[in-house]
OpenMM code with the backbone's topology and positions (N, CA, C; nanometers):
from openmm import Vec3, app, unit

residues = "MET GLN SER SER SER ILE ASP ASP SER GLY LEU GLU GLY HIS PRO SER GLU THR VAL GLU VAL VAL ILE ARG VAL ASN PRO MET PRO PRO ILE ILE ARG PRO PRO LEU ASP GLY ALA GLU GLN LYS ASP PRO TYR VAL HIS ILE PHE TRP LEU LYS VAL GLN ASP ALA GLU ARG TYR ASN LEU GLN ILE ALA ASP ASP ALA GLU ILE VAL SER ILE VAL GLU GLU GLN ASP SER LEU GLN ASP ASN THR TYR ARG THR LYS LYS LEU THR MET ASN ARG LEU PRO GLY LEU".split()
positions = [
    Vec3(0.5028, 2.8807, -2.6321),
    Vec3(0.5116, 2.9451, -2.5604),
    Vec3(0.4784, 3.1155, -2.6575),
    Vec3(0.4040, 3.1865, -2.5752),
    Vec3(0.2738, 3.3089, -2.6118),
    Vec3(0.3425, 3.4388, -2.4740),
    Vec3(0.3247, 3.5124, -2.5442),
    Vec3(0.3900, 3.6685, -2.4795),
    Vec3(0.3003, 3.7564, -2.4837),
    Vec3(0.2855, 3.8158, -2.4146),
    Vec3(0.2285, 3.9845, -2.4088),
    Vec3(0.2614, 4.0857, -2.3895),
    Vec3(0.2042, 4.2164, -2.3960),
    Vec3(0.2374, 4.2923, -2.3274),
    Vec3(0.1968, 4.3545, -2.2864),
    Vec3(0.2383, 4.4509, -2.1559),
    Vec3(0.1462, 4.5386, -2.0512),
    Vec3(0.2099, 4.6721, -2.0578),
    Vec3(0.0743, 4.7804, -2.1366),
    Vec3(0.1953, 4.9123, -2.0969),
    Vec3(0.1420, 4.9678, -1.9814),
    Vec3(0.2340, 5.1394, -1.9320),
    Vec3(0.2031, 5.1799, -1.8191),
    Vec3(0.0605, 5.1602, -1.7690),
    Vec3(-0.0026, 5.1872, -1.8207),
    Vec3(-0.1657, 5.2146, -1.8308),
    Vec3(-0.2495, 5.0564, -1.7449),
    Vec3(-0.1550, 4.9882, -1.7324),
    Vec3(-0.2016, 4.8268, -1.7423),
    Vec3(-0.2738, 4.7991, -1.8512),
    Vec3(-0.3025, 4.8423, -1.9380),
    Vec3(-0.3718, 4.7906, -2.0452),
    Vec3(-0.2764, 4.6257, -2.1320),
    Vec3(-0.3125, 4.5505, -2.1255),
    Vec3(-0.3058, 4.4513, -2.2493),
    Vec3(-0.2762, 4.4651, -2.4052),
    Vec3(-0.1689, 4.4323, -2.4151),
    Vec3(-0.1685, 4.3812, -2.5956),
    Vec3(-0.1796, 4.2750, -2.6001),
    Vec3(-0.2145, 4.2608, -2.7435),
    Vec3(-0.2320, 4.0824, -2.7917),
    Vec3(-0.1146, 3.9742, -2.8014),
    Vec3(-0.1512, 3.8609, -2.7549),
    Vec3(-0.0868, 3.7378, -2.7221),
    Vec3(0.0322, 3.7502, -2.9156),
    Vec3(0.1525, 3.7125, -2.8819),
    Vec3(0.2172, 3.6921, -2.9696),
    Vec3(0.1825, 3.5813, -3.0420),
    Vec3(0.2750, 3.5580, -3.1402),
    Vec3(0.2642, 3.4314, -3.2034),
    Vec3(0.2892, 3.3112, -3.1226),
    Vec3(0.2416, 3.1651, -3.1159),
    Vec3(0.3265, 3.0635, -3.0461),
    Vec3(0.4365, 3.0302, -3.1029),
    Vec3(0.5561, 3.0363, -3.0212),
    Vec3(0.7387, 3.0199, -3.0880),
    Vec3(0.7230, 2.8776, -3.0230),
    Vec3(0.7513, 2.7632, -3.0516),
    Vec3(0.8196, 2.6511, -2.9595),
    Vec3(0.9458, 2.6371, -2.9270),
    Vec3(1.0300, 2.5912, -2.7652),
    Vec3(1.0993, 2.6390, -2.7198),
    Vec3(1.1322, 2.4834, -2.7014),
    Vec3(1.2289, 2.5171, -2.6653),
    Vec3(1.3600, 2.3789, -2.6691),
    Vec3(1.4427, 2.3923, -2.5729),
    Vec3(1.4264, 2.2879, -2.4321),
    Vec3(1.5330, 2.3297, -2.3697),
    Vec3(1.5687, 2.1742, -2.3061),
    Vec3(1.6654, 2.2098, -2.3364),
    Vec3(1.8043, 2.1115, -2.3154),
    Vec3(1.8006, 2.0455, -2.1418),
    Vec3(1.7378, 1.8989, -2.1442),
    Vec3(1.8121, 1.8931, -2.0381),
    Vec3(1.9347, 1.8025, -1.9838),
    Vec3(1.9983, 1.8028, -1.8826),
    Vec3(2.0978, 1.8064, -1.8676),
    Vec3(2.1874, 1.6751, -1.8387),
    Vec3(2.2672, 1.5675, -1.8897),
    Vec3(2.2849, 1.4388, -1.8380),
    Vec3(2.2082, 1.3945, -1.6789),
    Vec3(2.2352, 1.2972, -1.6669),
    Vec3(2.2391, 1.2775, -1.4882),
    Vec3(2.4123, 1.2355, -1.5179),
    Vec3(2.4530, 1.2537, -1.3792),
    Vec3(2.6065, 1.2167, -1.3895),
    Vec3(2.6146, 1.0351, -1.3620),
    Vec3(2.7184, 1.0208, -1.4318),
    Vec3(2.7471, 0.8981, -1.4248),
    Vec3(2.7074, 0.8597, -1.2830),
    Vec3(2.7323, 0.7365, -1.2716),
    Vec3(2.7447, 0.6540, -1.0910),
    Vec3(2.8865, 0.5852, -1.1321),
    Vec3(2.9329, 0.5892, -1.0209),
    Vec3(3.0973, 0.5753, -1.0038),
    Vec3(2.9989, 0.4060, -0.9704),
    Vec3(3.1929, 0.3066, -1.0158),
    Vec3(3.1410, 0.1890, -0.9614),
    Vec3(3.2489, 0.1609, -0.8661),
    Vec3(3.2456, 0.1873, -0.7413),
    Vec3(3.3153, 0.1596, -0.6176),
    Vec3(3.4417, 0.0329, -0.5733),
    Vec3(3.5015, 0.0511, -0.5103),
    Vec3(3.5732, -0.0985, -0.4306),
    Vec3(3.4528, -0.1397, -0.4230),
    Vec3(3.4489, -0.3057, -0.3352),
    Vec3(3.4114, -0.3454, -0.2839),
    Vec3(3.4439, -0.3190, -0.1390),
    Vec3(3.3621, -0.3207, -0.0724),
    Vec3(3.3810, -0.2758, 0.0961),
    Vec3(3.4867, -0.3441, 0.1454),
    Vec3(3.5909, -0.3421, 0.2086),
    Vec3(3.6930, -0.4272, 0.2714),
    Vec3(3.8218, -0.4155, 0.1860),
    Vec3(3.8092, -0.3859, 0.0767),
    Vec3(3.8899, -0.4513, -0.0350),
    Vec3(4.0429, -0.3315, 0.0006),
    Vec3(4.1710, -0.3350, 0.0159),
    Vec3(4.2281, -0.3270, 0.0297),
    Vec3(4.3156, -0.2770, -0.1512),
    Vec3(4.3864, -0.1546, -0.1467),
    Vec3(4.4371, -0.0877, -0.2597),
    Vec3(4.5837, -0.0888, -0.2102),
    Vec3(4.6338, -0.2014, -0.3221),
    Vec3(4.7796, -0.2390, -0.2733),
    Vec3(4.8334, -0.1571, -0.4091),
    Vec3(4.7907, -0.2178, -0.5441),
    Vec3(4.8078, -0.1265, -0.6375),
    Vec3(4.8929, 0.0959, -0.6140),
    Vec3(4.9645, 0.1204, -0.6909),
    Vec3(4.9293, 0.2434, -0.6546),
    Vec3(4.8539, 0.3220, -0.7603),
    Vec3(4.7877, 0.2306, -0.8426),
    Vec3(4.7610, 0.2872, -0.9663),
    Vec3(4.5983, 0.2423, -0.9385),
    Vec3(4.4939, 0.3200, -0.9469),
    Vec3(4.3846, 0.3425, -0.9568),
    Vec3(4.2788, 0.2807, -1.0673),
    Vec3(4.2282, 0.1688, -1.0535),
    Vec3(4.1765, 0.2341, -1.2209),
    Vec3(3.9837, 0.2470, -1.2032),
    Vec3(3.9800, 0.3463, -1.1986),
    Vec3(3.8123, 0.4366, -1.2006),
    Vec3(3.7265, 0.3931, -1.3092),
    Vec3(3.6131, 0.3133, -1.3126),
    Vec3(3.5132, 0.3308, -1.4049),
    Vec3(3.3923, 0.3513, -1.3673),
    Vec3(3.3110, 0.3893, -1.4317),
    Vec3(3.1991, 0.4156, -1.4559),
    Vec3(3.0992, 0.3926, -1.5242),
    Vec3(2.9279, 0.4183, -1.5059),
    Vec3(2.8796, 0.3818, -1.6295),
    Vec3(2.8505, 0.5075, -1.7053),
    Vec3(2.8408, 0.4624, -1.8225),
    Vec3(2.7815, 0.5341, -1.9194),
    Vec3(2.6887, 0.5961, -1.9355),
    Vec3(2.6866, 0.7888, -1.9417),
    Vec3(2.5989, 0.8250, -1.9859),
    Vec3(2.5420, 0.8850, -2.1184),
    Vec3(2.4438, 0.8358, -2.1890),
    Vec3(2.3845, 0.8210, -2.2735),
    Vec3(2.3992, 0.9787, -2.3439),
    Vec3(2.4538, 0.9807, -2.4362),
    Vec3(2.4938, 1.0961, -2.5244),
    Vec3(2.5737, 1.1775, -2.4744),
    Vec3(2.6546, 1.1452, -2.3497),
    Vec3(2.8210, 1.2285, -2.3104),
    Vec3(2.8529, 1.2175, -2.4405),
    Vec3(2.9494, 1.2949, -2.4801),
    Vec3(3.0354, 1.3729, -2.5194),
    Vec3(3.1499, 1.3561, -2.4429),
    Vec3(3.2457, 1.3330, -2.3120),
    Vec3(3.2844, 1.3237, -2.2832),
    Vec3(3.2307, 1.3462, -2.1204),
    Vec3(3.4332, 1.2873, -2.0423),
    Vec3(3.4271, 1.3250, -1.9239),
    Vec3(3.4908, 1.3987, -1.8345),
    Vec3(3.5203, 1.4790, -1.6843),
    Vec3(3.5751, 1.5166, -1.6472),
    Vec3(3.5770, 1.4369, -1.4861),
    Vec3(3.6937, 1.4468, -1.4760),
    Vec3(3.7610, 1.3763, -1.3168),
    Vec3(3.8632, 1.4588, -1.3123),
    Vec3(3.8364, 1.4899, -1.2103),
    Vec3(3.8826, 1.4909, -1.0495),
    Vec3(3.9334, 1.4334, -0.9356),
    Vec3(4.0513, 1.4381, -0.9394),
    Vec3(4.1315, 1.3344, -0.7949),
    Vec3(4.1548, 1.4372, -0.7208),
    Vec3(4.1139, 1.4482, -0.5636),
    Vec3(4.1642, 1.4790, -0.4526),
    Vec3(4.1665, 1.4200, -0.3560),
    Vec3(4.2907, 1.4763, -0.2445),
    Vec3(4.3130, 1.4196, -0.1375),
    Vec3(4.2344, 1.4223, -0.0134),
    Vec3(4.1615, 1.5676, -0.0173),
    Vec3(4.0679, 1.5899, 0.0537),
    Vec3(3.9367, 1.5448, 0.0402),
    Vec3(3.7956, 1.5805, 0.1117),
    Vec3(3.7024, 1.5265, 0.1281),
    Vec3(3.6498, 1.6381, 0.0500),
    Vec3(3.7066, 1.8031, 0.0453),
    Vec3(3.6462, 1.9246, -0.0439),
    Vec3(3.6125, 1.9047, -0.1821),
    Vec3(3.7356, 1.8555, -0.1994),
    Vec3(3.7937, 1.8398, -0.3570),
    Vec3(3.8877, 1.9799, -0.3617),
    Vec3(3.9462, 1.9794, -0.2049),
    Vec3(4.0493, 2.0851, -0.2784),
    Vec3(4.1924, 2.1204, -0.3445),
    Vec3(4.2151, 2.0061, -0.2865),
    Vec3(4.3430, 1.9784, -0.3118),
    Vec3(4.3123, 1.8596, -0.4271),
    Vec3(4.3277, 1.9468, -0.5406),
    Vec3(4.3302, 1.8166, -0.6898),
    Vec3(4.5055, 1.7684, -0.6596),
    Vec3(4.5186, 1.6723, -0.6708),
    Vec3(4.6139, 1.5829, -0.7142),
    Vec3(4.6033, 1.4936, -0.8612),
    Vec3(4.5114, 1.5293, -0.9428),
    Vec3(4.4682, 1.4292, -1.0338),
    Vec3(4.3672, 1.4616, -1.1090),
    Vec3(4.3350, 1.5414, -1.2907),
    Vec3(4.2694, 1.6315, -1.3396),
    Vec3(4.2218, 1.6068, -1.4991),
    Vec3(4.1491, 1.5934, -1.4947),
    Vec3(4.1176, 1.5439, -1.6710),
    Vec3(4.0185, 1.5478, -1.7034),
    Vec3(3.9790, 1.6964, -1.8344),
    Vec3(3.8722, 1.7312, -1.8678),
    Vec3(3.8300, 1.6626, -2.0332),
    Vec3(3.8981, 1.5680, -2.0957),
    Vec3(3.8168, 1.5185, -2.1694),
    Vec3(3.8583, 1.4035, -2.2011),
    Vec3(3.7647, 1.2975, -2.1076),
    Vec3(3.7920, 1.1695, -2.1081),
    Vec3(3.6597, 1.1238, -2.1972),
    Vec3(3.6891, 1.0301, -2.3035),
    Vec3(3.6085, 0.9793, -2.3653),
    Vec3(3.5473, 0.8271, -2.3668),
    Vec3(3.6326, 0.7693, -2.2814),
    Vec3(3.5611, 0.6453, -2.2123),
    Vec3(3.5617, 0.6902, -2.1060),
    Vec3(3.4664, 0.5246, -2.0451),
    Vec3(3.4033, 0.5392, -1.9216),
    Vec3(3.4643, 0.4944, -1.7812),
    Vec3(3.6570, 0.4752, -1.8600),
    Vec3(3.7202, 0.3839, -1.7347),
    Vec3(3.8575, 0.5088, -1.7567),
    Vec3(3.9428, 0.4686, -1.6333),
    Vec3(4.0596, 0.5863, -1.6539),
    Vec3(4.1242, 0.4641, -1.5559),
    Vec3(4.2684, 0.5113, -1.5891),
    Vec3(4.3471, 0.4409, -1.4408),
    Vec3(4.4413, 0.6037, -1.4284),
    Vec3(4.4996, 0.5635, -1.2873),
    Vec3(4.5260, 0.7051, -1.2232),
    Vec3(4.6540, 0.7057, -1.2714),
    Vec3(4.7288, 0.8199, -1.2509),
    Vec3(4.9342, 0.8463, -1.2073),
    Vec3(4.9393, 0.7512, -1.1034),
    Vec3(5.0437, 0.7166, -1.1733),
    Vec3(5.0873, 0.6711, -0.9903),
    Vec3(5.0325, 0.7790, -0.8637),
    Vec3(5.0287, 0.7246, -0.7871),
    Vec3(4.9586, 0.7475, -0.6333),
    Vec3(5.0123, 0.7306, -0.5100),
    Vec3(5.0716, 0.8268, -0.4410),
    Vec3(5.1183, 0.7626, -0.3554),
    Vec3(5.0396, 0.6923, -0.2074),
    Vec3(5.0980, 0.6549, -0.1523),
    Vec3(5.0038, 0.5566, -0.0785),
    Vec3(4.8682, 0.6671, 0.0273),
    Vec3(4.9340, 0.7871, 0.0831),
    Vec3(4.8974, 0.8398, 0.1153),
    Vec3(4.7640, 0.9160, 0.0975),
    Vec3(4.8155, 0.8763, -0.0724),
    Vec3(4.7084, 1.0006, -0.1402),
    Vec3(4.6302, 0.8872, -0.2444),
    Vec3(4.5672, 0.7561, -0.2109),
    Vec3(4.4838, 0.7062, -0.2802),
    Vec3(4.3679, 0.6763, -0.2312),
    Vec3(4.2848, 0.7436, -0.3098),
    Vec3(4.1655, 0.8155, -0.2870),
    Vec3(4.0705, 0.6449, -0.1796),
    Vec3(3.9999, 0.7019, -0.0809),
    Vec3(3.9094, 0.5891, -0.0434),
    Vec3(4.0030, 0.5648, 0.0888),
    Vec3(4.1426, 0.6024, 0.0986),
    Vec3(4.2656, 0.5190, 0.2510),
    Vec3(4.3006, 0.7014, 0.3199),
] * unit.nanometer
topology = app.Topology()
chain = topology.addChain("A")
for resn in residues:
    res = topology.addResidue(resn, chain)
    for name in ("N", "CA", "C"):
        topology.addAtom(name, app.Element.getBySymbol(name[0]), res)
């Protein structure tokens, strides 16, 4: 990248030396593997799996009992693996039911 200055009279200065700029592109979010259509959830624990994101150091997980993700029932902010087993959930708090 190069830059130059412009004074109050509109006169441009000499361009600066070229400087390399490195921009970090955030990784794509993981793709979640949902249960099959019509699957019944009888176990009070939900096993959640997602595809690994290359170069991801950790994953953050939030489980809510509402679509707006306001009423958080479980949260993990430093998962190292691409799988998680929830704490025991009550039947009216099973995600997707």
